[in-house]
LORO-588529 format. One record per residue (C-alpha): x negated, y, z; residue in three letters. Coordinates in steps of 0.001 Angstrom, whole numbers, padded with zeros to 6 digits, always signed. Layout:
XYZALA/...
//
This chain:
-367583+054126+195108MET/-364021+054136+193866LYS/-362246+050926+193000THR/-358624+049962+192574SER/-358722+048535+196075GLN/-359722+051790+197742THR/-356838+053497+195951HIS/-354362+050903+197201SER/-355576+051243+200783GLN/-355131+055040+200759SER/-351387+054888+200132ARG/-349346+056458+202941PRO/-347489+054110+205253LEU/-343723+053859+204686PRO/-341474+055630+207172SER/-339637+053713+209887ASN/-336400+053979+207914GLU/-338064+052648+204762GLU/-339504+049730+206725LEU/-336106+048956+208241LEU/-334474+048988+204806ASN/-337073+046534+203477GLN/-336550+044239+206470VAL/-332760+044354+206040ARG/-333085+043395+202372LEU/-335364+040532+203320LEU/-333039+039251+206048LEU/-330075+039408+203661ASP/-331828+037162+201117SER/-330164+033830+200281PRO/-331237+030871+202396GLU/-332491+029008+199296ASP/-334810+031874+198266ASP/-338199+030234+198916LEU/-340202+033430+198521GLN/-337953+035249+200990ALA/-338217+032347+203446SER/-341995+032528+203376ILE/-341849+036311+203773MET/-339629+035905+206852LYS/-342150+033497+208325GLU/-344964+035951+207603LEU/-342998+038744+209216LEU/-342314+036635+212304ALA/-345990+035756+212557GLY/-346981+039398+212232THR/-344606+040413+215006LEU/-346192+037806+217284ARG/-349484+039677+216865LEU/-348001+042467+218971HIS/-349529+040778+222008ASP/-351456+042457+224843PRO/-353877+039494+224870HIS/-355157+040478+221407LEU/-357893+043068+221022ASP/-357644+045903+218535ILE/-360517+044266+216625LEU/-358427+041083+216252ASP/-355595+043086+214726LEU/-357976+044961+212430LYS/-359386+041686+211103ILE/-355913+040305+210324VAL/-354784+043596+208782ASN/-357850+043977+206576ARG/-357810+040333+205472ALA/-354152+040543+204436VAL/-354783+043794+202540LYS/-357757+042313+200714GLU/-355920+039163+199698LEU/-352743+040997+198692ARG/-354699+043334+196446HIS/-356774+040526+194899ALA/-353650+038452+194183PHE/-352146+041442+192380ARG/-355290+042040+190295VAL/-355492+038407+189157PHE/-351741+037935+188624HIS/-351575+039250+185058ASP/-354371+036855+184015TYR/-352948+033714+185647ARG/-352498+031992+182269ASP/-356200+032308+181346ARG/-358735+029782+182557ARG/-361545+031319+184626LYS/-364980+030272+185797ILE/-366611+031520+188995SER/-370361+031995+188539ILE/-372887+032305+191366PHE/-376550+033268+191338GLY/-379121+035681+192680SER/-378650+039457+192639ALA/-382463+039731+192438ARG/-383030+037905+189141THR/-384773+040298+186713ALA/-383669+040777+183073PRO/-386936+039254+181820ASP/-386311+036036+183772ASP/-385367+033033+181627SER/-382480+032256+184019ASN/-381079+035759+183387TYR/-381110+035149+179648ARG/-379536+031743+180161MET/-376747+033231+182292ALA/-376068+035815+179570PHE/-375827+033142+176869GLN/-373744+030789+179000PHE/-371182+033503+179713SER/-370993+034525+176082ARG/-370286+030942+175041GLN/-367823+030116+177823ILE/-365739+033136+176806VAL/-365591+031653+173305GLU/-364014+028582+174955GLU/-361204+030801+176263GLY/-362505+031404+179789PHE/-362838+034633+181731MET/-365748+034960+184159VAL/-365664+035860+187847ILE/-368893+036988+189513THR/-369862+038935+192609GLY/-370084+041972+190375GLY/-373609+042961+191430ALA/-376987+042832+189645ASP/-379177+039931+188597GLY/-377385+036776+187436ILE/-374020+038479+188034MET/-374874+041364+185720ARG/-376232+038978+183083ALA/-372981+037013+183107CYS/-370788+040085+182784GLN/-372941+041501+180015GLU/-372578+038178+178195GLY/-368832+037901+178781ALA/-368043+041564+178171GLY/-366034+043900+180366ARG/-362656+042766+179044GLU/-363355+039152+180025ASN/-364896+039879+183440SER/-363776+040074+187041PHE/-365970+041481+189792GLY/-365446+040136+193303VAL/-367782+042441+195193ASN/-368755+042508+198876ILE/-369466+045543+201052MET/-373122+045301+202145LEU/-375709+047900+203197PRO/-377891+046809+200269PHE/-377898+044982+196887GLU/-374155+044717+196270GLN/-373174+047830+194325GLY/-371228+046947+191163PRO/-373138+046578+187915ASN/-372518+048947+185019ALA/-370394+046443+183066THR/-367731+046042+185755ILE/-368013+049337+187667ALA/-364687+051252+187830ASP/-362875+048424+186025ASP/-359401+047576+187387PRO/-360597+043958+187603LYS/-363232+044883+190199LEU/-362169+044003+193747VAL/-364296+044943+196758THR/-364101+042902+199951PHE/-365249+043528+203493LYS/-365091+039881+204534TYR/-366938+036982+202944PHE/-364166+034511+203784PHE/-361492+036373+201811THR/-363909+036874+198940ARG/-364839+033187+198814LYS/-361192+032171+198933LEU/-360563+034204+195753ILE/-363657+032788+194066PHE/-362273+029277+194599GLN/-358544+029895+194216LYS/-358812+031601+190851GLU/-361416+029309+189305ALA/-360904+026420+186917ASN/-364649+025728+186777ALA/-367790+026648+188726ILE/-371293+027499+187512ALA/-374297+027890+189813LEU/-377575+029521+188795PHE/-380694+029788+190983PRO/-380116+032032+193977GLY/-380779+032660+197644GLY/-378877+032039+200858PHE/-375653+033439+199393GLY/-375722+031127+196375THR/-376315+028114+198617HIS/-373560+029221+200984ASP/-371115+029529+198111GLU/-372330+026383+196372GLY/-372139+024170+199437PHE/-368690+025497+200306GLU/-367495+024743+196768ILE/-368906+021217+197044LEU/-367412+020723+200508THR/-363955+021738+199288LEU/-364319+019430+196291ALA/-365598+016494+198377GLN/-362822+016789+200957THR/-360042+017317+198425GLY/-359277+020792+199733LYS/-359607+022195+196212SER/-358216+020877+192953ASP/-360684+018891+190810PRO/-362804+021070+188562GLN/-366151+020884+186755PRO/-369178+022167+188702ILE/-372361+022793+186725VAL/-375772+023801+188093CYS/-377834+025551+185419LEU/-381573+026174+185363GLN/-383630+027463+182445ALA/-385983+025004+180697PRO/-389165+024753+182741GLY/-387399+025773+185974CYS/-387115+023092+188670ASP/-384792+024942+191079TYR/-381883+022483+191012TRP/-384198+019487+190532ASP/-385822+020277+193893GLU/-382402+020826+195458TRP/-381167+017503+194082TYR/-384220+015717+195471ALA/-383368+017130+198900PHE/-379750+016029+198539ILE/-380770+012463+197733LYS/-383641+012243+200233ARG/-381940+013852+203217GLN/-378177+013509+202672LEU/-377688+010389+200579LEU/-380484+008349+202144ALA/-379134+009107+205619ARG/-375618+008155+204439GLN/-374380+011663+205214LEU/-372684+011662+201802ILE/-371510+008828+199525ASN/-373091+007930+196168PRO/-369921+008966+194320GLU/-370237+012482+195765ASP/-373101+013045+193322LEU/-370536+012882+190496SER/-368960+016144+191707LEU/-371590+018249+189924PHE/-373935+018203+186952LYS/-377440+019686+186707ILE/-378602+020841+183287THR/-381183+022987+181507THR/-378938+023365+178447SER/-376192+025942+177944VAL/-374577+023709+175329ASP/-374596+020737+177715GLU/-373017+022839+180478ALA/-370316+024084+178125ILE/-369700+020532+176929ASP/-369333+019307+180528GLU/-366573+021860+181112ILE/-364944+021217+177758ARG/-364898+017439+178336LYS/-363338+017853+181774PHE/-360304+019460+180149TYR/-360269+017183+177096ARG/-357255+015220+178382ARG/-356914+016308+182035PHE/-354708+019311+182685HIS/-354026+019540+186435SER/-352783+017616+189475ILE/-349798+017915+191783ARG/-349172+016113+195059TYR/-345531+015393+195883VAL/-345555+013807+199309GLY/-347766+010726+199029ARG/-347404+010618+195238LEU/-350149+012138+193107LEU/-349272+013176+189558ALA/-352192+013746+187188ILE/-350879+015888+184339ARG/-352430+014933+180978LEU/-352621+016870+177720LYS/-352377+013610+175764THR/-351099+010263+176917SER/-352967+006999+177310ILE/-351768+003525+176314THR/-350016+001028+178620PRO/-353029-001261+178218GLU/-355354+001499+179416GLN/-353076+002168+182398VAL/-353108-001499+183411SER/-356910-001507+183272GLY/-357119+001272+185829LEU/-356093-000945+188711HIS/-359234-003071+188449GLU/-361591-000063+188293ILE/-359859+002439+190572PHE/-357637+000300+192766GLY/-359441+001687+195822ASP/-357597+005001+195256LEU/-354210+003349+195828LEU/-352389+003317+199125SER/-349838+000898+197668GLU/-348349+000011+194292GLY/-350213+000715+191085THR/-350716+003350+188394PHE/-347825+004258+186111GLU/-347139+006634+183232LEU/-344093+008819+183706ARG/-342583+012219+182970GLY/-342395+015211+185268SER/-341179+014825+188838LEU/-338037+016659+190002PRO/-340215+018615+192443GLU/-342202+020012+189503GLU/-339280+021999+188095LEU/-340938+025157+189434ASP/-343559+024687+186680GLU/-341348+024466+183581PRO/-344216+025111+181148ASP/-345756+021770+182191LEU/-342575+019722+181964LYS/-343467+018030+178682SER/-346898+016786+179775LEU/-347240+013041+180469PRO/-348201+012066+184009ARG/-350348+009335+185473LEU/-348728+008847+188880ALA/-349714+006753+191882PHE/-349433+006700+195666ILE/-352830+008023+196681SER/-354620+007110+199879ASN/-356449+010472+199609ARG/-359625+008915+200976LYS/-362083+010025+198292SER/-361820+013138+196160ALA/-365104+012102+194544SER/-363535+008859+193292ARG/-360578+010877+192020LEU/-363047+012965+190040ARG/-364477+009758+188579GLN/-360961+008684+187585LEU/-360448+012001+185789ILE/-363758+011568+183945ASP/-362663+008057+182947HIS/-359299+009312+181639LEU/-361049+011994+179597ASN/-363312+009412+177967LEU/-360582+006920+177022LEU/
//
């Protein structure tokens, strides 16, 4: 199987002189060049790997992981201004399954909302989604397995197909590049990916985003899962009640699309600057609405209160967002689930 990644990995290594020239250029970079500073740190870290205490396998893992991530970053770079949704589901779902048809329709409609889709690139739900979205609006984030994971016909040989050896690098890309998540019925892999997505959302390790769990009418897959979540996790106080607001279960494509659309009705993105959290908004809210937030969401504050303001000086590296109004406050960062509820509240005002 040939993909753009296998081509990139077959390039000959640069000569010693070429490497030295690249290092000299890097070392001669200005001190205020942030990218060069990070590259110097990466280089220093790489040199520390030349350690007799490390096995060859350790070095191979680091080398392969860096190659996979570098290639994936390059593939996604030209599409960084398009919103994307990562979609998970079984590779074994047959075309005559109602969940397959639902995945096809969902992907077709989410593309009409301006999204591109990211799937594992294999068969089943993944193939349905890429057939619905079309090749031009699809990414394949495939995994090397001895079975099941060959790319489907829609994404095969496309430059937007990336093949990974490691699950952890693959899952990082699924999350990093996504502005929304959709989960269809699936096996161990779908639950692995779904629970990791929810864990990152619950702990604030990922930016807030809509997470929808879709099942075809008459299917009780996510209903049974939700019953387990409430009976075993919530009842034992292993999660908090507000954690249930991180996701939505639905049997309707239109309802799932509306959930994603509503999430971005007013909310644009967030940015932490030290202890200060800036919620970037597409449209502003009134001073009266801001003052009302303290009573409802005061538990999110470490000190002070909520205020409307313009962009922060530290946000100058994102000039396209400079004009957006901000809701800013000193966050205690104790509950990402409550932050999600605040975003939902702002969208509904």
